[in-house]
CHARMM internal coordinates of N, CA and C (Angstrom, degrees):
IC EDIT
DIST 1 N 1 CA 1.3958
DIST 1 CA 1 C 1.4483
ANGL 1 N 1 CA 1 C 109.38
DIST 1 C 2 N 1.3103
ANGL 1 CA 1 C 2 N 119.28
DIHE 1 N 1 CA 1 C 2 N 132.04
DIST 2 N 2 CA 1.4891
ANGL 1 C 2 N 2 CA 130.48
DIHE 1 CA 1 C 2 N 2 CA 178.47
DIST 2 CA 2 C 1.4592
ANGL 2 N 2 CA 2 C 110.95
DIHE 1 C 2 N 2 CA 2 C -81.59
DIST 2 C 3 N 1.3455
ANGL 2 CA 2 C 3 N 116.75
DIHE 2 N 2 CA 2 C 3 N 135.82
DIST 3 N 3 CA 1.4968
ANGL 2 C 3 N 3 CA 122.84
DIHE 2 CA 2 C 3 N 3 CA 178.30
DIST 3 CA 3 C 1.6027
ANGL 3 N 3 CA 3 C 105.31
DIHE 2 C 3 N 3 CA 3 C -91.19
DIST 3 C 4 N 1.3142
ANGL 3 CA 3 C 4 N 116.29
DIHE 3 N 3 CA 3 C 4 N 130.43
DIST 4 N 4 CA 1.4645
ANGL 3 C 4 N 4 CA 120.57
DIHE 3 CA 3 C 4 N 4 CA 176.11
DIST 4 CA 4 C 1.4490
ANGL 4 N 4 CA 4 C 108.32
DIHE 3 C 4 N 4 CA 4 C -83.69
DIST 4 C 5 N 1.3882
ANGL 4 CA 4 C 5 N 117.99
DIHE 4 N 4 CA 4 C 5 N 114.39
DIST 5 N 5 CA 1.3923
ANGL 4 C 5 N 5 CA 122.15
DIHE 4 CA 4 C 5 N 5 CA -179.78
DIST 5 CA 5 C 1.5016
ANGL 5 N 5 CA 5 C 117.31
DIHE 4 C 5 N 5 CA 5 C -97.30
DIST 5 C 6 N 1.4076
ANGL 5 CA 5 C 6 N 112.72
DIHE 5 N 5 CA 5 C 6 N 10.19
DIST 6 N 6 CA 1.5149
ANGL 5 C 6 N 6 CA 115.23
DIHE 5 CA 5 C 6 N 6 CA -178.12
DIST 6 CA 6 C 1.5537
ANGL 6 N 6 CA 6 C 105.67
DIHE 5 C 6 N 6 CA 6 C -81.65
DIST 6 C 7 N 1.3413
ANGL 6 CA 6 C 7 N 118.72
DIHE 6 N 6 CA 6 C 7 N 153.48
DIST 7 N 7 CA 1.3706
ANGL 6 C 7 N 7 CA 122.39
DIHE 6 CA 6 C 7 N 7 CA -177.75
DIST 7 CA 7 C 1.6468
ANGL 7 N 7 CA 7 C 104.74
DIHE 6 C 7 N 7 CA 7 C -79.62
DIST 7 C 8 N 1.3987
ANGL 7 CA 7 C 8 N 110.16
DIHE 7 N 7 CA 7 C 8 N 153.61
DIST 8 N 8 CA 1.4030
ANGL 7 C 8 N 8 CA 120.43
DIHE 7 CA 7 C 8 N 8 CA 179.02
DIST 8 CA 8 C 1.5152
ANGL 8 N 8 CA 8 C 114.13
DIHE 7 C 8 N 8 CA 8 C -67.24
DIST 8 C 9 N 1.2719
ANGL 8 CA 8 C 9 N 121.91
DIHE 8 N 8 CA 8 C 9 N 168.00
DIST 9 N 9 CA 1.4386
ANGL 8 C 9 N 9 CA 124.78
DIHE 8 CA 8 C 9 N 9 CA 179.34
DIST 9 CA 9 C 1.6487
ANGL 9 N 9 CA 9 C 106.98
DIHE 8 C 9 N 9 CA 9 C -65.09
DIST 9 C 10 N 1.1943
ANGL 9 CA 9 C 10 N 112.41
DIHE 9 N 9 CA 9 C 10 N -40.97
DIST 10 N 10 CA 1.4861
ANGL 9 C 10 N 10 CA 119.22
DIHE 9 CA 9 C 10 N 10 CA 179.57
DIST 10 CA 10 C 1.4898
ANGL 10 N 10 CA 10 C 111.98
DIHE 9 C 10 N 10 CA 10 C -60.90
DIST 10 C 11 N 1.3122
ANGL 10 CA 10 C 11 N 117.39
DIHE 10 N 10 CA 10 C 11 N -47.96
DIST 11 N 11 CA 1.4040
ANGL 10 C 11 N 11 CA 121.04
DIHE 10 CA 10 C 11 N 11 CA 178.62
DIST 11 CA 11 C 1.5781
ANGL 11 N 11 CA 11 C 115.75
DIHE 10 C 11 N 11 CA 11 C -61.67
DIST 11 C 12 N 1.3646
ANGL 11 CA 11 C 12 N 110.40
DIHE 11 N 11 CA 11 C 12 N -44.90
DIST 12 N 12 CA 1.4370
ANGL 11 C 12 N 12 CA 119.97
DIHE 11 CA 11 C 12 N 12 CA 179.27
DIST 12 CA 12 C 1.5871
ANGL 12 N 12 CA 12 C 110.45
DIHE 11 C 12 N 12 CA 12 C -65.26
DIST 12 C 13 N 1.2784
ANGL 12 CA 12 C 13 N 117.15
DIHE 12 N 12 CA 12 C 13 N -36.44
DIST 13 N 13 CA 1.4985
ANGL 12 C 13 N 13 CA 122.75
DIHE 12 CA 12 C 13 N 13 CA 171.85
DIST 13 CA 13 C 1.5130
ANGL 13 N 13 CA 13 C 111.34
DIHE 12 C 13 N 13 CA 13 C -61.34
DIST 13 C 14 N 1.3593
ANGL 13 CA 13 C 14 N 120.39
DIHE 13 N 13 CA 13 C 14 N -49.76
DIST 14 N 14 CA 1.3654
ANGL 13 C 14 N 14 CA 121.88
DIHE 13 CA 13 C 14 N 14 CA 175.07
DIST 14 CA 14 C 1.5985
ANGL 14 N 14 CA 14 C 116.12
DIHE 13 C 14 N 14 CA 14 C -59.70
DIST 14 C 15 N 1.3325
ANGL 14 CA 14 C 15 N 112.07
DIHE 14 N 14 CA 14 C 15 N -35.32
DIST 15 N 15 CA 1.4779
ANGL 14 C 15 N 15 CA 118.44
DIHE 14 CA 14 C 15 N 15 CA 175.32
DIST 15 CA 15 C 1.4519
ANGL 15 N 15 CA 15 C 110.82
DIHE 14 C 15 N 15 CA 15 C -64.45
DIST 15 C 16 N 1.3260
ANGL 15 CA 15 C 16 N 119.39
DIHE 15 N 15 CA 15 C 16 N -41.93
DIST 16 N 16 CA 1.4489
ANGL 15 C 16 N 16 CA 123.13
DIHE 15 CA 15 C 16 N 16 CA 176.93
DIST 16 CA 16 C 1.5308
ANGL 16 N 16 CA 16 C 113.56
DIHE 15 C 16 N 16 CA 16 C -62.52
DIST 16 C 17 N 1.4132
ANGL 16 CA 16 C 17 N 114.47
DIHE 16 N 16 CA 16 C 17 N -36.82
DIST 17 N 17 CA 1.4489
ANGL 16 C 17 N 17 CA 115.24
DIHE 16 CA 16 C 17 N 17 CA 176.41
DIST 17 CA 17 C 1.5154
ANGL 17 N 17 CA 17 C 116.58
DIHE 16 C 17 N 17 CA 17 C -68.69
DIST 17 C 18 N 1.3991
ANGL 17 CA 17 C 18 N 107.16
DIHE 17 N 17 CA 17 C 18 N -34.21
DIST 18 N 18 CA 1.5189
ANGL 17 C 18 N 18 CA 117.73
DIHE 17 CA 17 C 18 N 18 CA 175.74
DIST 18 CA 18 C 1.4760
ANGL 18 N 18 CA 18 C 109.01
DIHE 17 C 18 N 18 CA 18 C -59.01
DIST 18 C 19 N 1.2983
ANGL 18 CA 18 C 19 N 116.68
DIHE 18 N 18 CA 18 C 19 N -44.77
DIST 19 N 19 CA 1.4856
ANGL 18 C 19 N 19 CA 121.12
DIHE 18 CA 18 C 19 N 19 CA -177.62
DIST 19 CA 19 C 1.5538
ANGL 19 N 19 CA 19 C 111.62
DIHE 18 C 19 N 19 CA 19 C -65.77
DIST 19 C 20 N 1.3021
ANGL 19 CA 19 C 20 N 114.01
DIHE 19 N 19 CA 19 C 20 N -31.10
DIST 20 N 20 CA 1.5926
ANGL 19 C 20 N 20 CA 116.54
DIHE 19 CA 19 C 20 N 20 CA -177.40
DIST 20 CA 20 C 1.5509
ANGL 20 N 20 CA 20 C 110.35
DIHE 19 C 20 N 20 CA 20 C -87.24
DIST 20 C 21 N 1.3637
ANGL 20 CA 20 C 21 N 115.05
DIHE 20 N 20 CA 20 C 21 N -14.64
DIST 21 N 21 CA 1.5024
ANGL 20 C 21 N 21 CA 113.30
DIHE 20 CA 20 C 21 N 21 CA -173.65
DIST 21 CA 21 C 1.5679
ANGL 21 N 21 CA 21 C 107.87
DIHE 20 C 21 N 21 CA 21 C -82.31
DIST 21 C 22 N 1.3712
ANGL 21 CA 21 C 22 N 116.45
DIHE 21 N 21 CA 21 C 22 N 122.89
DIST 22 N 22 CA 1.4220
ANGL 21 C 22 N 22 CA 120.89
DIHE 21 CA 21 C 22 N 22 CA -176.06
DIST 22 CA 22 C 1.6094
ANGL 22 N 22 CA 22 C 107.25
DIHE 21 C 22 N 22 CA 22 C -68.16
DIST 22 C 23 N 1.3160
ANGL 22 CA 22 C 23 N 118.56
DIHE 22 N 22 CA 22 C 23 N -23.48
DIST 23 N 23 CA 1.4141
ANGL 22 C 23 N 23 CA 114.32
DIHE 22 CA 22 C 23 N 23 CA 177.46
DIST 23 CA 23 C 1.6278
ANGL 23 N 23 CA 23 C 119.85
DIHE 22 C 23 N 23 CA 23 C -84.58
DIST 23 C 24 N 1.3258
ANGL 23 CA 23 C 24 N 114.84
DIHE 23 N 23 CA 23 C 24 N -2.64
DIST 24 N 24 CA 1.4409
ANGL 23 C 24 N 24 CA 122.93
DIHE 23 CA 23 C 24 N 24 CA 172.82
DIST 24 CA 24 C 1.4810
ANGL 24 N 24 CA 24 C 111.33
DIHE 23 C 24 N 24 CA 24 C -54.36
DIST 24 C 25 N 1.2457
ANGL 24 CA 24 C 25 N 118.06
DIHE 24 N 24 CA 24 C 25 N 139.65
DIST 25 N 25 CA 1.5460
ANGL 24 C 25 N 25 CA 118.39
DIHE 24 CA 24 C 25 N 25 CA 172.79
DIST 25 CA 25 C 1.4858
ANGL 25 N 25 CA 25 C 113.45
DIHE 24 C 25 N 25 CA 25 C -76.58
DIST 25 C 26 N 1.2320
ANGL 25 CA 25 C 26 N 122.13
DIHE 25 N 25 CA 25 C 26 N 167.52
DIST 26 N 26 CA 1.4437
ANGL 25 C 26 N 26 CA 130.75
DIHE 25 CA 25 C 26 N 26 CA 177.85
DIST 26 CA 26 C 1.5593
ANGL 26 N 26 CA 26 C 106.15
DIHE 25 C 26 N 26 CA 26 C -57.66
DIST 26 C 27 N 1.2665
ANGL 26 CA 26 C 27 N 118.36
DIHE 26 N 26 CA 26 C 27 N -41.93
DIST 27 N 27 CA 1.5802
ANGL 26 C 27 N 27 CA 122.51
DIHE 26 CA 26 C 27 N 27 CA -172.57
DIST 27 CA 27 C 1.5010
ANGL 27 N 27 CA 27 C 103.07
DIHE 26 C 27 N 27 CA 27 C -74.44
DIST 27 C 28 N 1.3877
ANGL 27 CA 27 C 28 N 124.65
DIHE 27 N 27 CA 27 C 28 N -42.62
DIST 28 N 28 CA 1.4036
ANGL 27 C 28 N 28 CA 126.74
DIHE 27 CA 27 C 28 N 28 CA 177.86
DIST 28 CA 28 C 1.6078
ANGL 28 N 28 CA 28 C 109.46
DIHE 27 C 28 N 28 CA 28 C -54.78
DIST 28 C 29 N 1.2980
ANGL 28 CA 28 C 29 N 111.27
DIHE 28 N 28 CA 28 C 29 N -46.58
DIST 29 N 29 CA 1.4238
ANGL 28 C 29 N 29 CA 111.04
DIHE 28 CA 28 C 29 N 29 CA -176.21
DIST 29 CA 29 C 1.5970
ANGL 29 N 29 CA 29 C 113.82
DIHE 28 C 29 N 29 CA 29 C -76.52
DIST 29 C 30 N 1.2903
ANGL 29 CA 29 C 30 N 114.77
DIHE 29 N 29 CA 29 C 30 N -22.91
DIST 30 N 30 CA 1.4607
ANGL 29 C 30 N 30 CA 112.77
DIHE 29 CA 29 C 30 N 30 CA 175.85
DIST 30 CA 30 C 1.5601
ANGL 30 N 30 CA 30 C 108.19
DIHE 29 C 30 N 30 CA 30 C -73.27
DIST 30 C 31 N 1.2816
ANGL 30 CA 30 C 31 N 117.85
DIHE 30 N 30 CA 30 C 31 N -30.58
DIST 31 N 31 CA 1.5218
ANGL 30 C 31 N 31 CA 120.11
DIHE 30 CA 30 C 31 N 31 CA -173.55
DIST 31 CA 31 C 1.6387
ANGL 31 N 31 CA 31 C 102.43
DIHE 30 C 31 N 31 CA 31 C -79.20
DIST 31 C 32 N 1.2768
ANGL 31 CA 31 C 32 N 117.55
DIHE 31 N 31 CA 31 C 32 N -37.32
DIST 32 N 32 CA 1.4430
ANGL 31 C 32 N 32 CA 120.56
DIHE 31 CA 31 C 32 N 32 CA 176.21
DIST 32 CA 32 C 1.4746
ANGL 32 N 32 CA 32 C 113.27
DIHE 31 C 32 N 32 CA 32 C -56.73
DIST 32 C 33 N 1.3388
ANGL 32 CA 32 C 33 N 114.48
DIHE 32 N 32 CA 32 C 33 N -50.10
DIST 33 N 33 CA 1.4775
ANGL 32 C 33 N 33 CA 122.78
DIHE 32 CA 32 C 33 N 33 CA -177.22
DIST 33 CA 33 C 1.5405
ANGL 33 N 33 CA 33 C 111.50
DIHE 32 C 33 N 33 CA 33 C -63.57
DIST 33 C 34 N 1.4308
ANGL 33 CA 33 C 34 N 111.40
DIHE 33 N 33 CA 33 C 34 N -38.42
DIST 34 N 34 CA 1.4692
ANGL 33 C 34 N 34 CA 115.47
DIHE 33 CA 33 C 34 N 34 CA 177.20
DIST 34 CA 34 C 1.6937
ANGL 34 N 34 CA 34 C 110.16
DIHE 33 C 34 N 34 CA 34 C -63.18
DIST 34 C 35 N 1.4124
ANGL 34 CA 34 C 35 N 112.32
DIHE 34 N 34 CA 34 C 35 N -37.88
DIST 35 N 35 CA 1.5468
ANGL 34 C 35 N 35 CA 114.80
DIHE 34 CA 34 C 35 N 35 CA 176.62
DIST 35 CA 35 C 1.5067
ANGL 35 N 35 CA 35 C 107.80
DIHE 34 C 35 N 35 CA 35 C -62.05
DIST 35 C 36 N 1.2655
ANGL 35 CA 35 C 36 N 120.61
DIHE 35 N 35 CA 35 C 36 N -48.80
DIST 36 N 36 CA 1.4607
ANGL 35 C 36 N 36 CA 121.99
DIHE 35 CA 35 C 36 N 36 CA -171.02
DIST 36 CA 36 C 1.5125
ANGL 36 N 36 CA 36 C 109.93
DIHE 35 C 36 N 36 CA 36 C -69.72
DIST 36 C 37 N 1.3561
ANGL 36 CA 36 C 37 N 117.22
DIHE 36 N 36 CA 36 C 37 N -26.44
DIST 37 N 37 CA 1.4813
ANGL 36 C 37 N 37 CA 118.07
DIHE 36 CA 36 C 37 N 37 CA 177.33
DIST 37 CA 37 C 1.4503
ANGL 37 N 37 CA 37 C 112.54
DIHE 36 C 37 N 37 CA 37 C -65.17
DIST 37 C 38 N 1.2716
ANGL 37 CA 37 C 38 N 114.55
DIHE 37 N 37 CA 37 C 38 N -22.72
DIST 38 N 38 CA 1.5523
ANGL 37 C 38 N 38 CA 121.48
DIHE 37 CA 37 C 38 N 38 CA -179.56
DIST 38 CA 38 C 1.4700
ANGL 38 N 38 CA 38 C 114.45
DIHE 37 C 38 N 38 CA 38 C -94.36
DIST 38 C 39 N 1.2832
ANGL 38 CA 38 C 39 N 115.42
DIHE 38 N 38 CA 38 C 39 N 5.93
DIST 39 N 39 CA 1.5128
ANGL 38 C 39 N 39 CA 119.60
DIHE 38 CA 38 C 39 N 39 CA 176.48
DIST 39 CA 39 C 1.5413
ANGL 39 N 39 CA 39 C 109.77
DIHE 38 C 39 N 39 CA 39 C -84.03
DIST 39 C 40 N 1.3238
ANGL 39 CA 39 C 40 N 114.41
DIHE 39 N 39 CA 39 C 40 N 145.38
DIST 40 N 40 CA 1.4922
ANGL 39 C 40 N 40 CA 118.73
DIHE 39 CA 39 C 40 N 40 CA 170.78
DIST 40 CA 40 C 1.5428
ANGL 40 N 40 CA 40 C 110.44
DIHE 39 C 40 N 40 CA 40 C -75.19
DIST 40 C 41 N 1.3286
ANGL 40 CA 40 C 41 N 119.72
DIHE 40 N 40 CA 40 C 41 N 136.23
DIST 41 N 41 CA 1.4314
ANGL 40 C 41 N 41 CA 119.22
DIHE 40 CA 40 C 41 N 41 CA 178.62
DIST 41 CA 41 C 1.5556
ANGL 41 N 41 CA 41 C 110.64
DIHE 40 C 41 N 41 CA 41 C -59.22
DIST 41 C 42 N 1.2441
ANGL 41 CA 41 C 42 N 115.42
DIHE 41 N 41 CA 41 C 42 N 156.75
DIST 42 N 42 CA 1.5716
ANGL 41 C 42 N 42 CA 117.71
DIHE 41 CA 41 C 42 N 42 CA 176.51
DIST 42 CA 42 C 1.5043
ANGL 42 N 42 CA 42 C 110.64
DIHE 41 C 42 N 42 CA 42 C -67.60
DIST 42 C 43 N 1.4310
ANGL 42 CA 42 C 43 N 113.59
DIHE 42 N 42 CA 42 C 43 N -35.32
DIST 43 N 43 CA 1.4283
ANGL 42 C 43 N 43 CA 114.96
DIHE 42 CA 42 C 43 N 43 CA -178.66
DIST 43 CA 43 C 1.5798
ANGL 43 N 43 CA 43 C 104.37
DIHE 42 C 43 N 43 CA 43 C -148.23
DIST 43 C 44 N 1.3478
ANGL 43 CA 43 C 44 N 114.66
DIHE 43 N 43 CA 43 C 44 N 160.12
DIST 44 N 44 CA 1.4073
ANGL 43 C 44 N 44 CA 118.33
DIHE 43 CA 43 C 44 N 44 CA -178.60
DIST 44 CA 44 C 1.5558
ANGL 44 N 44 CA 44 C 110.96
DIHE 43 C 44 N 44 CA 44 C -81.43
DIST 44 C 45 N 1.2846
ANGL 44 CA 44 C 45 N 111.45
DIHE 44 N 44 CA 44 C 45 N 145.31
DIST 45 N 45 CA 1.5331
ANGL 44 C 45 N 45 CA 111.49
DIHE 44 CA 44 C 45 N 45 CA 179.34
DIST 45 CA 45 C 1.5170
ANGL 45 N 45 CA 45 C 111.91
DIHE 44 C 45 N 45 CA 45 C -65.31
DIST 45 C 46 N 1.4093
ANGL 45 CA 45 C 46 N 112.60
DIHE 45 N 45 CA 45 C 46 N 153.15
DIST 46 N 46 CA 1.5056
ANGL 45 C 46 N 46 CA 115.48
DIHE 45 CA 45 C 46 N 46 CA 179.75
DIST 46 CA 46 C 1.5013
ANGL 46 N 46 CA 46 C 106.93
DIHE 45 C 46 N 46 CA 46 C -75.68
DIST 46 C 47 N 1.4124
ANGL 46 CA 46 C 47 N 108.76
DIHE 46 N 46 CA 46 C 47 N 155.03
DIST 47 N 47 CA 1.6218
ANGL 46 C 47 N 47 CA 116.96
DIHE 46 CA 46 C 47 N 47 CA -171.72
DIST 47 CA 47 C 1.4663
ANGL 47 N 47 CA 47 C 99.94
DIHE 46 C 47 N 47 CA 47 C -89.94
END
COOR INIT
IC SEED 1 N 1 CA 1 C
IC BUILD
């Protein structure tokens, strides 16, 4: 059985809010960006 290591929608949503928050620290934003980098795109890019 494979373990799904992608973040949940809630975690990704919170990460997006962190990136938009002007009061977030640099470290918070780095972690949020890392989380979002591991999300699957909603759709595949056009060829």
